[in-house]
RONURO-281826 format. One record per residue (C-alpha): residue in three letters; x, y, z. Coordinates in steps of 0.02 Angstrom, whole numbers. Layout:
N
    r       x       y       z
  ALA       X       Y       Z
...
***
This chain:
588
    r       x       y       z
  MET   10425     699   12434
  ASN   10271     679   12610
  ARG   10122     794   12586
  GLY   10148     846   12773
  PHE   10296     986   12711
  ALA   10176    1059   12620
  HIS   10121    1215   12715
  CYS   10311    1243   12800
  SER   10410    1408   12782
  ASP   10564    1379   12663
  MET   10716    1305   12733
  ARG   10853    1233   12658
  LEU   10986    1118   12694
  HIS   11128    1045   12614
  GLY   11277     954   12640
  ILE   11348     800   12566
  VAL   11406     669   12705
  SER   11539     546   12714
  HIS   11506     373   12827
  SER   11664     273   12857
  ASN   11749     252   12661
  ASN   11591     281   12579
  ARG   11527     452   12550
  LEU   11353     479   12521
  ALA   11271     635   12433
  ILE   11137     699   12509
  PRO   11050     816   12386
  GLU   10992     989   12417
  ILE   10822     959   12500
  SER   10697    1110   12532
  VAL   10594    1054   12701
  ARG   10438    1166   12715
  VAL   10415    1148   12915
  ASN   10220    1150   12935
  LYS   10190    1267   13114
  VAL   10063    1106   13142
  ALA   10123    1013   13300
  GLY   10115     844   13184
  ALA   10194     916   13035
  LEU   10316     980   13140
  LEU   10359     815   13210
  SER   10361     734   13043
  CYS   10488     877   12984
  ALA   10602     816   13140
  MET   10590     625   13099
  PHE   10644     688   12917
  ILE   10782     787   12963
  LEU   10829     680   13114
  PRO   10952     549   13006
  PHE   11056     693   12920
  ALA   11089     756   13114
  ALA   11129     591   13138
  LEU   11240     566   12967
  ALA   11324     725   12998
  GLN   11425     665   13156
  ASP   11531     588   13016
  THR   11551     761   12941
  ALA   11668     802   13130
  PHE   11807     903   13054
  ASP   11978     844   13033
  PRO   12094     967   13145
  ASP   12225     913   13027
  ALA   12114     981   12851
  GLU   12215    1120   12762
  MET   12183    1282   12798
  TYR   12234    1376   12628
  PRO   12175    1337   12451
  VAL   12312    1224   12386
  ASP   12279    1295   12205
  VAL   12372    1436   12204
  GLN   12556    1457   12257
  TYR   12602    1559   12413
  ASP   12731    1699   12430
  PRO   12875    1613   12527
  ARG   12931    1798   12597
  ILE   12779    1825   12680
  PRO   12764    1697   12839
  THR   12582    1623   12889
  PRO   12504    1647   13025
  GLU   12566    1473   13091
  GLN   12725    1535   13055
  PHE   12709    1692   13153
  LEU   12629    1637   13315
  GLY   12728    1489   13316
  ARG   12555    1368   13330
  PRO   12410    1318   13232
  LEU   12280    1426   13202
  GLY   12132    1373   13294
  ALA   12246    1303   13436
  ALA   12210    1442   13554
  PRO   12117    1599   13500
  VAL   12224    1739   13433
  ARG   12266    1895   13571
  ASN   12233    2078   13503
  HIS   12406    2108   13504
  GLU   12463    1953   13401
  LEU   12330    2020   13272
  ILE   12392    2200   13255
  GLU   12573    2133   13253
  TYR   12558    2007   13114
  ILE   12438    2123   12992
  ASN   12585    2249   13004
  ARG   12713    2129   12980
  ILE   12634    2061   12820
  ALA   12580    2236   12765
  GLY   12751    2284   12769
  LEU   12810    2134   12643
  SER   12680    2149   12524
  ASP   12644    2287   12403
  ARG   12446    2248   12389
  LEU   12421    2286   12584
  THR   12410    2476   12655
  VAL   12362    2475   12865
  GLU   12286    2612   12935
  VAL   12228    2636   13122
  ILE   12078    2700   13103
  GLY   12032    2726   13305
  TYR   12014    2667   13481
  SER   11912    2569   13585
  TYR   11879    2628   13764
  GLU   12015    2525   13817
  ARG   12140    2604   13711
  ARG   12153    2466   13571
  PRO   12189    2515   13409
  ILE   12063    2466   13248
  LEU   12139    2421   13093
  PHE   12070    2450   12927
  VAL   12141    2362   12794
  VAL   12151    2408   12613
  ALA   12200    2237   12491
  THR   12195    2262   12303
  SER   12363    2257   12168
  ALA   12493    2331   12165
  ALA   12433    2441   12017
  ASN   12269    2480   12100
  GLN   12352    2528   12267
  ALA   12472    2673   12156
  ARG   12318    2759   12114
  ILE   12194    2712   12257
  ASP   12143    2877   12274
  ASP   12095    2896   12096
  ILE   11986    2720   12124
  ARG   11906    2785   12291
  SER   11836    2939   12212
  GLN   11768    2860   12065
  HIS   11682    2743   12161
  LEU   11599    2881   12253
  ALA   11565    2981   12115
  LEU   11436    2822   12063
  THR   11326    2876   12220
  ASP   11314    3046   12152
  PRO   11186    3091   12048
  ALA   11246    3245   11995
  ILE   11427    3171   11913
  ASP   11394    3104   11748
  GLU   11537    2965   11792
  GLN   11520    2800   11686
  ILE   11565    2629   11733
  THR   11699    2572   11644
  ALA   11760    2401   11625
  ASP   11929    2411   11744
  MET   11831    2496   11870
  PRO   11854    2377   12011
  VAL   11708    2305   12139
  VAL   11729    2359   12309
  THR   11697    2182   12441
  TRP   11705    2237   12633
  LEU   11722    2114   12782
  ASN   11690    2146   12945
  TYR   11774    2051   13095
  GLY   11728    2026   13267
  VAL   11595    2153   13304
  HIS   11537    2026   13458
  GLY   11688    2000   13553
  ALA   11632    1843   13606
  GLU   11624    1772   13447
  SER   11824    1743   13412
  SER   11822    1647   13272
  GLY   11790    1768   13165
  MET   11948    1896   13213
  ASP   12029    1738   13189
  ALA   11985    1722   13031
  SER   12051    1886   12961
  LEU   12248    1829   12993
  PRO   12218    1700   12849
  THR   12121    1806   12756
  VAL   12240    1943   12742
  TYR   12375    1822   12725
  TYR   12281    1744   12562
  LEU   12271    1907   12501
  ALA   12459    1971   12512
  ALA   12535    1797   12460
  ALA   12436    1696   12367
  GLN   12489    1698   12196
  GLY   12417    1645   12009
  GLU   12306    1686   11887
  ARG   12164    1687   11984
  VAL   12223    1765   12129
  ASP   12281    1912   11995
  ARG   12106    1937   11924
  LEU   12034    1951   12097
  LEU   12145    2099   12146
  ASP   12139    2157   11983
  GLY   11973    2183   11976
  SER   11916    2223   12162
  VAL   11941    2329   12310
  ILE   11943    2227   12485
  LEU   11922    2311   12623
  VAL   11969    2228   12800
  THR   11923    2268   12967
  ALA   11987    2199   13113
  VAL   11947    2193   13237
  PHE   11763    2288   13248
  ASN   11749    2253   13454
  PRO   11930    2240   13538
  ASP   11889    2271   13700
  GLY   11762    2142   13680
  HIS   11883    2024   13600
  ALA   12004    2033   13755
  ASN   11868    2005   13899
  ARG   11832    1824   13799
  ILE   12021    1781   13774
  ALA   12061    1844   13977
  TRP   11908    1684   13991
  LEU   11974    1559   13877
  ASP   12164    1580   13954
  THR   12122    1590   14120
  TYR   12001    1430   14128
  GLY   12074    1340   13957
  SER   12185    1200   13975
  ARG   12313    1122   13866
  VAL   12211     964   13856
  VAL   12063    1001   13759
  ASN   11904     980   13855
  PRO   11751     965   13732
  ASP   11636     937   13889
  PRO   11484    1076   13868
  ASN   11485    1051   14051
  ASN   11666    1104   14084
  ILE   11708    1283   14144
  GLU   11780    1340   13986
  GLN   11595    1330   13902
  ASP   11518    1399   14027
  TYR   11545    1579   13992
  ASP   11399    1723   13985
  GLY   11437    1788   13818
  ARG   11359    1948   13853
  LEU   11512    2019   13937
  ALA   11624    2005   13791
  ARG   11469    2022   13647
  THR   11496    2188   13681
  ASN   11620    2358   13696
  HIS   11677    2409   13849
  TYR   11523    2500   13924
  GLY   11395    2360   13862
  PHE   11338    2422   13662
  ASP   11316    2294   13568
  LEU   11422    2366   13415
  ASN   11331    2274   13277
  ARG   11165    2379   13328
  GLN   11272    2525   13307
  TRP   11255    2556   13093
  LEU   11129    2703   13116
  SER   11173    2771   13302
  VAL   11331    2789   13296
  THR   11380    2831   13467
  GLN   11527    2731   13509
  PRO   11688    2768   13475
  GLU   11716    2590   13383
  SER   11571    2623   13274
  ARG   11637    2791   13231
  ALA   11785    2722   13165
  TRP   11737    2600   13043
  MET   11566    2695   12986
  GLN   11669    2845   12933
  LYS   11779    2729   12826
  TRP   11617    2634   12764
  HIS   11560    2818   12706
  GLU   11720    2852   12614
  TRP   11706    2690   12509
  ARG   11509    2639   12495
  PRO   11572    2450   12464
  ASN   11461    2360   12343
  VAL   11470    2227   12464
  SER   11450    2186   12668
  VAL   11499    2038   12730
  ASP   11489    2008   12929
  TYR   11535    1864   13021
  HIS   11467    1797   13188
  GLU   11446    1648   13283
  MET   11295    1555   13329
  GLY   11221    1421   13457
  SER   11328    1263   13461
  GLU   11201    1143   13397
  GLN   11174    1248   13228
  THR   11277    1211   13067
  TYR   11340    1377   12969
  TYR   11216    1513   12908
  PHE   11232    1639   12768
  SER   11109    1742   12698
  PRO   10991    1765   12610
  GLY   10861    1756   12774
  ILE   10694    1733   12785
  ALA   10607    1833   12655
  THR   10436    1867   12734
  ARG   10535    1960   12852
  THR   10630    2066   12713
  HIS   10613    2256   12761
  PRO   10498    2342   12611
  LEU   10647    2472   12601
  ILE   10777    2355   12522
  PRO   10744    2309   12340
  ASP   10706    2141   12272
  GLU   10862    2194   12154
  ALA   10962    2182   12299
  MET   10907    2029   12372
  LYS   10931    1931   12206
  LEU   11119    2000   12208
  VAL   11121    1909   12391
  THR   11101    1754   12298
  ASP   11196    1771   12149
  VAL   11347    1839   12262
  VAL   11355    1703   12386
  GLY   11352    1571   12260
  PRO   11549    1524   12261
  ALA   11520    1514   12464
  GLU   11391    1393   12453
  GLN   11510    1307   12299
  PHE   11661    1293   12432
  MET   11528    1238   12577
  ASP   11468    1086   12444
  SER   11671    1035   12395
  GLN   11703    1011   12581
  GLY   11533     893   12590
  ARG   11495    1039   12747
  LEU   11323    1059   12819
  TYR   11257    1244   12800
  PHE   11074    1336   12765
  HIS   10977    1492   12716
  GLY   10819    1553   12725
  ASP   10786    1525   12908
  ARG   10807    1587   13096
  TYR   10865    1765   13026
  ASP   10808    1896   12913
  HIS   10829    2052   12830
  PHE   10724    2177   12949
  TYR   10836    2287   13054
  LEU   10927    2432   12971
  GLY   11043    2478   13086
  LYS   11146    2316   13096
  GLY   11312    2255   12973
  ALA   11191    2145   12864
  GLY   11041    2280   12845
  PHE   11113    2458   12846
  PRO   11206    2428   12659
  MET   11053    2369   12599
  VAL   10994    2536   12610
  ASN   11152    2634   12558
  GLY   11164    2571   12388
  GLY   11259    2408   12421
  ILE   11220    2234   12510
  GLY   11249    2165   12657
  ILE   11285    1987   12691
  LEU   11278    1884   12870
  HIS   11389    1745   12918
  GLU   11358    1638   13070
  ALA   11451    1486   13114
  SER   11404    1358   13268
  SER   11519    1403   13416
  SER   11630    1306   13454
  GLY   11639    1368   13640
  GLY   11800    1359   13673
  ILE   11941    1263   13578
  ALA   11807    1100   13546
  ARG   11632    1083   13600
  GLU   11518     901   13569
  THR   11367     937   13487
  GLY   11229     861   13411
  ASN   11314     866   13235
  GLY   11490     798   13298
  ILE   11624     866   13404
  ARG   11632    1079   13346
  ARG   11800    1136   13333
  TYR   11876    1330   13323
  ARG   11993    1296   13194
  GLU   11857    1240   13095
  ASN   11766    1401   13109
  ILE   11902    1477   13074
  LEU   11908    1385   12908
  LYS   11735    1403   12843
  HIS   11739    1610   12890
  PHE   11921    1621   12807
  ARG   11858    1513   12645
  THR   11685    1580   12624
  SER   11772    1768   12647
  ILE   11897    1729   12489
  ALA   11724    1645   12400
  ASN   11619    1801   12429
  ALA   11750    1924   12370
  GLU   11752    1817   12204
  GLY   11557    1816   12198
  ALA   11578    1979   12211
  LEU   11693    2000   12082
  GLN   11588    1877   11974
  GLN   11436    1996   12002
  ALA   11533    2158   11969
  PRO   11448    2248   11834
  ALA   11277    2202   11929
  LEU   11353    2273   12070
  LEU   11412    2414   12008
  ARG   11250    2478   11902
  TYR   11153    2439   12059
  GLN   11233    2548   12140
  LYS   11230    2678   12018
  ASN   11063    2658   11977
  PHE   11005    2654   12151
  TYR   11055    2836   12181
  ASP   11012    2894   11996
  SER   10835    2834   12025
  ALA   10814    2932   12200
  SER   10756    3072   12140
  GLY   10606    2956   12040
  ARG   10565    2880   12210
  ALA   10558    3031   12307
  ALA   10429    3109   12159
  GLU   10344    2959   12204
  HIS   10338    2972   12383
  SER   10170    3053   12477
  VAL   10316    3130   12596
  LYS   10415    3240   12541
  ALA   10509    3311   12686
  TYR   10525    3304   12871
  VAL   10533    3461   12970
  PHE   10601    3415   13156
  ALA   10621    3529   13321
  ALA   10703    3529   13488
  PRO   10620    3682   13598
  GLY   10716    3726   13728
  ASP   10867    3595   13692
  ASP   10967    3681   13554
  ALA   11126    3536   13600
  ARG   10998    3359   13550
  LEU   10949    3445   13383
  TYR   11127    3480   13362
  HIS   11170    3294   13416
  PHE   11037    3239   13291
  VAL   11095    3358   13143
  GLU   11275    3285   13170
  LEU   11203    3109   13157
  LEU   11109    3139   12984
  ASN   11267    3232   12922
  PHE   11369    3077   12959
  HIS   11271    2965   12855
  ARG   11290    3091   12734
  ILE   11110    3181   12737
  GLU   11077    3334   12656
  VAL   10999    3450   12800
  HIS   10920    3645   12777
  THR   10872    3761   12917
  LEU   10686    3796   12913
  ALA   10669    3975   12848
  GLU   10473    3989   12871
  ASN   10363    3957   13019
  ILE   10254    3797   12983
  THR   10114    3707   13088
  GLU   10113    3529   13054
  GLY   10015    3396   13179
  GLY    9965    3543   13286
  ILE   10132    3588   13320
  THR   10210    3743   13256
  TYR   10404    3728   13176
  ARG   10487    3895   13172
  ALA   10597    3972   13076
  GLY   10788    3994   13145
  GLU   10749    3875   13259
  ALA   10689    3701   13171
  MET   10745    3585   13028
  ILE   10703    3530   12879
  VAL   10762    3372   12776
  PRO   10690    3348   12586
  LEU   10701    3183   12497
  ASP   10742    3203   12362
  GLN   10918    3191   12366
  PRO   11039    3035   12342
  GLN   11011    2961   12538
  HIS   10801    2957   12491
  GLN   10790    2752   12563
  LEU   10902    2814   12726
  ILE   10830    2964   12777
  ARG   10656    2854   12761
  ALA   10743    2726   12850
  MET   10765    2841   13001
  PHE   10618    2950   13010
  GLU   10469    2813   12958
  THR   10344    2734   13082
  MET   10292    2543   13027
  THR   10141    2497   13105
  GLU   10062    2350   12980
  PHE   10211    2207   12939
  ARG   10194    2072   12824
  ASP   10275    1962   12963
  THR   10252    1949   13155
  THR   10409    1876   13216
  PHE   10577    1994   13177
  TYR   10748    1937   13224
  ASP   10797    2096   13297
  ILE   10679    2242   13345
  SER   10527    2305   13225
  THR   10551    2474   13221
  TRP   10678    2620   13282
  THR   10598    2791   13208
  VAL   10778    2874   13262
  PRO   10697    3055   13272
  LEU   10594    2985   13430
  ALA   10741    2901   13497
  TYR   10809    3080   13514
  GLY   10654    3132   13608
  LEU   10625    3267   13444
  ASP   10453    3360   13373
  TYR   10438    3298   13203
  ALA   10346    3275   13068
  GLY   10323    3241   12872
  LEU   10253    3350   12762
  SER   10152    3308   12579
  GLY   10190    3396   12416
  ARG   10062    3530   12462
  ARG   10139    3565   12631
  LEU   10306    3598   12552
  ASN   10366    3743   12458
  SER   10545    3782   12403
  ARG   10523    3938   12524
  LEU   10560    3821   12682
  LEU   10710    3771   12634
  GLY   10832    3896   12732
  ALA   11026    3885   12692
  THR   11118    3715   12729
  ALA   11132    3666   12897
  THR   11323    3702   12962
  LEU   11369    3599   13114
  GLU   11435    3709   13261
  MET   11379    3681   13454
  PRO   11284    3791   13556
  VAL   11378    3876   13669
  ALA   11282    3973   13839
  SER   11348    4125   13863
  ALA   11373    4160   14053
  PRO   11253    4243   14167
  ASP   11263    4393   14248
  GLN   11318    4376   14420
  ALA   11196    4349   14534
  GLY   11126    4403   14711
  TYR   11072    4243   14765
  ALA   11071    4103   14659
  TYR   11086    4032   14472
  ALA   10941    3903   14420
  PHE   10928    3809   14244
  GLU   10815    3690   14164
  TRP   10855    3493   14197
  SER   10799    3442   14025
  GLY   10932    3523   13934
  TYR   11053    3351   13863
  TYR   11186    3426   13953
  ALA   11110    3470   14118
  PRO   11187    3332   14200
  ARG   11357    3390   14153
  ALA   11321    3553   14200
  LEU   11262    3485   14365
  ASN   11421    3380   14372
  ARG   11539    3518   14370
  LEU   11458    3617   14482
  LEU   11481    3497   14622
  ASP   11653    3448   14550
  GLU   11692    3645   14620
  ASP   11618    3612   14775
  LEU   11446    3722   14772
  PHE   11296    3681   14826
  ALA   11144    3605   14708
  ARG   10960    3601   14759
  VAL   10822    3528   14672
  ALA   10661    3642   14642
  ILE   10537    3497   14670
  ASP   10360    3628   14640
  PRO   10376    3741   14481
  PHE   10436    3918   14527
  VAL   10431    4088   14430
  ALA   10586    4198   14473
  GLN   10622    4391   14401
  THR   10783    4410   14325
***
């Protein structure tokens, strides 16, 4: 290979390209893209022929959606039979998805379906548990045994028949709708496919499917396509169907990016599926997305130098091992894909990051967007159906990869939590103390968040001064790091000012107590003693008692978290309210 590639960052390009009636096999190429302009030109010249050849890999719209090496239960309708059209001919509407999943769940003893929450626009969020009928009969015991692996106080042993738990995220970004549509063939396959391969998968796995993460954003996207789409598919990128601002549907009703909600959990959609995630603590969590149309297909691992230091090396190795069957599927289809480039594993508050500090692994998949039903790209015509197929088939491949790696994944999960106390002993910070002087509501909501993430919080039993701030007993809280969620506590509380890389796909810091406006400090071993730990914090919303009747007026501080709500209630009652523009002292 030309020496001009010797100093580039890793990018792996894969594919088998078909040209006319002959097949040209392209071996795996490790391309190192130099930051120097000349080498960049060389890299570009080297890669361009593959882009040109890739024109001939344009997707056959009649390609078989479902694996042909298994049989299917004829009692269970395919998505196409239910919809009355091929998958990918038009995006699936939210009500169609709900009706279909509920229908086949009623026909299969492998599936259970639960409505776990509602969006702001009152659309239901479905949670599907897929496993063998025998496992369904003891699903509560399976979940309890699995959760016991995350509790060092329980001596739960890993047994040969302990299922691995795989979580499949679909539709967190509403504009990236092929993920939502891929959930239909995925659930169909898990319900209807038959044979030894399928039995082995369902006996050894519990597969959790959330459909859809962001129903309001998805509905927004579908409304655009229904309005400006055409029965005659127009792949021209300048067509109005393609001229869509994805930000309008990427988010939920109020503009929140739900894939940045795994730490903060402020929205009804994220609270619904995050509650289920914690109730299961999956070994593998897979997140399905779309990216720019001129890309090919990406899945983890990402850029190695942009991996957060709290993510264990073993987790990254497991990512590489689990995606092996997805690589094999893409290779068998002669499809281009890549990893080790563009995306990273740094921000821990998204779907592929949060599991990495919770005893599991996170995997990101990105399909190049077709815009509408089809779009002209430098890699040929990108079709919506193609993206559905790739997301669906890699969903099954990832579930099979998790099953193949089940012993390693289960051992890793148990060791991750069993070793938390040892990691805490080695770490210089032993606890974090925090307070919200004058604003009990902010303190309440922060403790609520920590409890939601299964983090143990105590009241502060004695006053302590740290960093020039006195934290008072009965008012402040303290979180010891010697607990199972050690890694997640550090992810939420630590500040980082030094980085291995200078480029990030996402934000580079997210210290959560600062987002809440709290006073907080880390305590070293010399500063922490057992007398500081009071009772386990209980969640009780602070309630202010009604003031005595005033002869002239009532006053309240604006700094309180609920001060705007209090003002709004006063205005609703037609009371006069004024702002004090200067400080004042009043006798009460």
